C-alpha positions in Angstrom: 308.2 32.1 172.7 305.7 34.0 170.6 302.5 34.9 172.5 299.3 33.1 171.5 297.1 34.9 169.0 294.3 36.9 170.5 290.7 36.2 169.8 289.6 38.8 167.1 286.4 40.6 167.9 284.2 41.2 166.2 284.5 37.9 164.2 284.0 38.0 160.5 281.1 36.1 159.1 281.8 32.5 157.8 282.8 32.5 154.2 281.4 29.1 153.3 278.2 27.2 153.7 278.1 23.5 154.8 279.1 21.3 151.9 276.7 18.5 152.8 274.1 17.4 155.2 273.9 13.7 156.2 271.0 11.6 155.0 271.6 8.5 157.1 274.0 6.9 159.4 274.7 3.8 161.6 276.4 3.8 164.9 277.1 0.7 167.0 277.5 1.2 170.8 278.7 -1.1 173.5 277.1 0.8 176.4 274.0 0.0 178.5 272.2 2.4 180.8 269.2 1.9 183.0 266.1 3.3 181.2 265.1 6.6 182.9 263.4 9.9 181.9 265.6 12.3 180.0 266.2 15.9 181.2 269.2 17.5 179.4 268.7 19.7 176.4 271.6 20.4 174.2 273.3 21.7 171.2 275.6 19.7 168.9 279.2 19.4 167.8 281.2 21.6 168.0 279.8 22.4 171.4 277.3 21.6 174.1 275.2 18.5 174.9 274.0 16.4 172.0 270.2 16.0 172.1 267.1 18.0 173.2 265.5 15.1 175.2 263.2 16.7 177.8 260.5 14.4 179.2 257.2 15.1 177.5 253.7 13.9 178.2 252.8 11.3 175.5 250.1 12.3 173.1 248.3 10.3 170.4 250.9 11.5 167.9 254.0 11.4 170.1 255.8 8.9 172.4 257.3 11.8 174.3 260.8 11.0 173.1 262.7 12.8 170.3 262.8 11.1 166.9 265.6 13.2 165.4 267.3 16.6 165.7 268.7 18.7 162.9 271.1 21.6 163.6 273.4 24.1 162.1 276.4 25.7 163.9 279.4 28.0 163.5 282.7 27.7 165.2 285.8 29.8 165.5 289.1 28.2 166.8 292.4 29.8 168.0 295.3 27.5 168.9 299.0 26.6 168.2 300.3 23.7 166.2 303.7 22.0 166.6 305.5 20.3 163.7 308.8 19.2 165.4 312.3 20.7 165.4 311.0 23.8 167.0 308.6 24.5 164.2 305.2 25.9 165.2 302.3 27.7 163.6 299.4 29.8 165.2 296.1 28.8 163.8 292.8 30.6 163.5 289.9 29.0 161.7 286.2 29.7 160.8 283.9 26.7 160.1 280.2 26.0 159.7 278.5 22.6 160.2 275.2 20.8 159.7 274.3 17.7 161.7 271.7 15.1 162.4 271.2 13.4 165.8 269.0 10.5 166.9 268.5 8.7 170.2 270.2 5.3 170.4 268.4 4.1 173.5 264.7 3.7 174.4 265.1 6.3 177.2 266.9 8.8 175.0 269.9 8.8 177.4 272.2 7.7 174.6 272.4 9.7 171.3 274.4 9.5 168.1 275.3 12.2 165.6 276.8 12.7 162.2 277.5 15.9 160.3 279.5 17.7 157.7 280.5 21.3 157.0 282.9 23.7 155.4 286.0 25.6 156.4 285.3 29.1 155.4 288.6 30.9 156.2 291.4 31.4 158.7 295.2 31.7 158.9 298.3 29.8 159.7 301.1 32.1 160.9 304.6 30.8 161.2 307.5 33.2 161.4 307.1 35.9 158.8 304.8 33.7 156.7 301.0 34.0 156.8 299.1 31.2 155.0 295.4 31.6 154.4 293.1 28.6 154.9 290.1 27.5 152.9 288.0 26.5 151.3 287.8 23.1 152.9 285.6 20.2 154.1 285.0 18.8 157.6 283.0 15.7 158.7 282.4 14.1 162.0 280.6 11.2 163.8 279.9 11.0 167.5 278.0 9.5 170.4 276.9 10.8 173.8 275.6 9.1 176.9 274.0 10.8 179.9 275.3 9.2 183.1 273.6 11.5 185.7 270.0 12.7 185.1 270.0 15.9 187.0 267.1 15.1 189.3 266.5 17.4 192.2 269.5 19.6 193.0 271.9 17.5 191.0 273.3 18.6 187.6 273.0 16.3 184.6 276.3 14.9 183.4 276.9 13.7 179.8 279.9 12.0 178.3 280.8 12.5 174.6 283.1 11.1 172.0 283.6 12.6 168.5 285.8 11.5 165.6 286.3 14.2 163.0 288.5 15.0 159.9 289.2 18.3 158.1 290.8 18.8 154.7 291.4 22.4 153.5 293.6 24.3 151.0 296.4 26.6 152.4 297.9 29.3 150.3 300.9 31.6 150.4 302.8 32.0 147.1 301.7 28.5 146.1 298.8 26.2 147.0 299.0 23.3 149.4 296.7 21.2 151.6 296.3 20.6 155.3 294.5 17.5 156.6 293.6 16.9 160.3 292.2 13.8 162.2 290.8 14.4 165.6 289.4 12.1 168.4 287.7 14.2 171.1 286.5 12.9 174.4 284.5 15.2 176.7 282.2 15.7 179.6 279.4 18.2 180.0 277.7 19.1 183.2 274.8 21.5 183.6 271.3 22.2 185.0 268.1 22.8 183.2 266.0 25.6 184.7 262.3 25.8 184.0 262.6 23.2 181.2 263.9 26.0 179.0 267.3 27.4 180.1 270.4 25.2 180.4 273.8 26.7 181.5 276.6 24.1 181.4 280.4 23.7 181.8 282.5 21.4 179.6 285.9 19.8 179.5 287.4 17.9 176.5 290.6 16.2 175.7 291.6 15.4 172.1 294.5 14.5 169.8 295.3 13.4 166.3 297.8 13.9 163.5 298.0 17.0 161.3 299.5 16.6 157.8 300.8 19.8 156.1 303.5 21.2 153.9 305.5 23.5 156.2 308.0 25.8 154.4 308.3 23.5 151.5 308.5 20.2 153.5 305.9 17.6 154.2 305.4 17.4 157.9 303.2 15.8 160.5 302.2 17.8 163.5 299.9 18.0 166.5 298.2 20.5 168.8 300.1 22.2 171.5 296.9 22.4 173.6 295.2 19.1 173.7 292.3 20.1 175.9 289.4 22.6 176.2 287.8 24.0 179.3 284.8 26.4 179.0 281.1 26.7 179.3 277.9 27.8 177.5 274.2 27.9 177.6 271.3 26.4 175.6 267.8 27.9 175.3 264.7 25.8 174.3 261.9 27.6 172.5 258.4 26.8 171.1 257.5 23.9 173.3 261.2 22.7 173.1 261.1 22.1 169.4 263.6 24.8 168.6 266.8 25.4 170.6 269.8 27.8 170.3 273.1 27.6 172.0 276.4 29.6 172.5 279.7 28.3 173.9 283.0 29.9 174.9 286.2 28.1 175.5 288.8 30.1 177.5 291.4 27.5 178.3 293.4 25.2 176.0 292.3 25.3 172.4 290.3 28.5 172.6 287.2 29.4 170.6 283.5 30.2 170.4 280.6 28.3 168.9 276.9 29.0 168.3 274.1 27.2 166.7 270.4 26.5 166.2 268.5 23.2 166.1 265.1 21.7 165.7 263.9 18.5 167.3 261.2 16.2 165.9 259.1 14.2 168.4 
C-alpha cells in the first residue's frame, strides 16, 4: 500500500479567489433549545465553531446578540480516495471560501451559515499519473447548535451539520471534471478564556459520492478516511467584532484551515 502523502510545508498561496459571496439564505430547523446566554466564539466552515456570540451588555443601538457574521477562510486538504477494483488516488487541494452566518434562535445558541468559494489548485496522484486540479467552485450550507454553554469550569459544546458540493477541472493530457457531494456532521468542544481566546477540539464524520473520470473511465468513488479529529483556536479582537482562527486536523482527512471574520451586533 502506498504511504499517504505528506503535508507540504510551507503551503503555496491559494491560486483562486472566492467565486461568490451569498446575499441571502433560508434555513429551516427542527430543533429547540432553552434560551440562555451565549458564550462560544467561533470561526466558520471549513473549521471551528460557527458564530461569535458572546454575551454583551445591551446598549441603545444593540440588543447584545449578533445580527450577522461575514468571514473568509482558506483550507488545505490531504486525503486518499477510493474508486473500486483496487483503484485509489491521493488528493491534495487548496480552496478559499466566503460565508455569511446568522443566529436562528433568540438566544443565539442556534446559527445557520451559507457560503461559496473557489478551488485554487491541487493534485490527484494515481499510479504514475498526476492530475492537476482547478479551477473549480465549491458551495455549502450548514447549521450549528450549542448544547452546553460552558458556564463555570465546563467547556462549551457545539454540534454542526454541513452539506457541501465541489466541482473542479482535472487535467493530465486531456481535460476532465471531478464533482463531490459531502454531508459532514461534527462536534466542537472548547473553552473561552478572558472573553477573547478560545482553544477547541473537534471531531467530524462525513461521506458522499465523488464522480470522476479515472484512467479514461467514468467512476464513482468515496473517501478512504471518513472522519477528522483535530483542534484549533479562535481569537476575538476589537470588542469581539473581529475574530481570527486557525485549525489543524491530524487524524483522518488531514488538513489545515485559517480564516478571519467580522460580526455585526
